[in-house]
C-alpha positions as CSV (number, residue, x, y, z in Angstrom):
1,M,29.0,12.7,40.8
2,L,29.1,10.4,43.5
3,I,31.8,9.7,46.1
4,C,32.2,6.0,47.7
5,S,31.5,6.1,51.5
6,A,34.0,3.5,52.0
7,C,37.1,5.0,50.5
8,G,36.2,8.6,50.0
9,K,37.3,8.6,46.3
10,V,35.4,9.6,43.1
11,P,34.6,6.7,41.2
12,R,35.6,6.9,37.4
13,M,34.3,4.7,34.6
14,N,37.5,5.3,32.7
15,K,40.5,3.6,34.6
16,S,42.8,4.9,32.0
17,E,42.9,8.6,33.7
18,F,44.5,9.9,36.4
19,T,43.3,12.5,39.1
20,T,45.7,15.3,40.0
21,K,46.7,13.7,43.2
22,E,47.8,10.3,41.2
23,A,49.3,12.1,38.1
24,A,51.7,14.1,40.9
25,A,52.7,10.9,42.5
26,E,53.5,9.3,39.0
27,L,55.6,12.7,38.2
28,D,57.2,13.3,41.5
29,E,55.7,16.5,42.0
30,S,53.1,18.7,43.8
31,E,49.5,18.3,43.3
32,R,49.3,22.0,42.9
33,L,51.7,22.2,40.1
34,V,49.8,19.5,38.3
35,R,46.7,21.3,38.2
36,L,48.6,24.5,37.5
37,W,49.8,22.4,34.4
38,C,46.4,21.4,33.7
39,Q,44.9,25.0,33.6
40,Q,47.9,26.1,31.3
41,G,46.8,23.4,29.1
42,R,49.8,21.4,29.3
43,F,47.9,18.1,29.4
44,P,46.2,18.6,26.1
45,H,43.4,16.0,26.7
46,A,42.7,16.7,30.5
47,R,39.2,17.7,31.4
48,R,37.7,19.5,34.5
49,V,34.7,18.1,36.0
50,E,32.4,20.3,37.8
51,H,31.6,18.7,41.1
52,P,29.4,20.2,44.3
53,R,32.0,19.7,46.8
54,G,34.5,21.3,43.9
55,D,35.8,20.7,40.8
56,Y,38.9,18.2,40.0
57,W,41.1,17.4,36.7
58,L,41.2,14.0,35.2
59,I,44.0,13.6,33.0
60,P,44.4,10.6,30.7
61,K,47.3,8.4,31.5
62,H,48.9,8.8,27.7
63,D,49.3,12.7,28.6
64,V,50.9,11.8,32.1
65,E,53.1,9.1,30.3
66,S,54.2,11.4,27.2
67,F,54.6,14.4,29.7
68,T,58.0,16.4,29.5
69,K,58.6,18.5,32.6
70,P,58.8,22.2,31.3
71,K,62.2,23.7,32.5
72,P,62.3,25.8,35.6
73,G,62.2,29.4,35.3
74,P,60.1,32.5,34.0
75,V,58.4,32.1,30.7
76,P,59.9,34.8,28.2
77,K,57.8,37.3,27.4
78,A,56.9,37.8,23.7
79,S,55.2,40.8,22.0
80,S,52.3,40.6,20.0
81,N,54.0,40.0,16.6
82,G,55.8,37.0,18.4
83,T,59.6,38.6,18.7
84,Q,61.0,40.0,21.7
85,P,61.7,43.9,21.5
86,A,64.8,45.4,20.9
87,N,66.8,46.9,23.9
88,G,65.4,50.3,24.6
89,S,62.5,50.3,22.3
90,N,60.0,51.4,24.8
91,A,62.5,54.1,26.1
92,A,61.3,57.0,23.5
93,L,57.6,55.7,24.5
94,K,57.9,56.0,27.9
95,G,59.7,59.3,27.7
96,A,56.7,60.4,25.8
97,V,54.1,59.5,28.6
98,K,55.9,61.3,31.0
99,A,56.3,64.4,29.5
100,K,52.6,64.3,28.4
101,K,52.0,64.1,31.8
102,R,54.0,66.9,32.6
103,G,51.9,68.8,30.0
104,K,55.2,69.0,27.6
105,K,54.7,68.1,24.3
């Protein structure tokens, strides 16, 4: 892909796509956060473009316009069956592992 020598921008055939910089400005967030959201799949139709000078993301305008920012804070961890473990359910397992390390059964 070519970079315009006059403006330094990547030419796009489709004007209905944002770069991460443009999407960040539209959403009032940082470019880094928009790239993270792309990696997490929060923009369903975003595509990563491979380029010799560095890969970049293109995000369709409709994804940006319909995007709802996630609530801040850590994402809760889920177990393999999709439910949260009961309090203390890992205590017996941890005790068994410690006992095994000490040579007890």
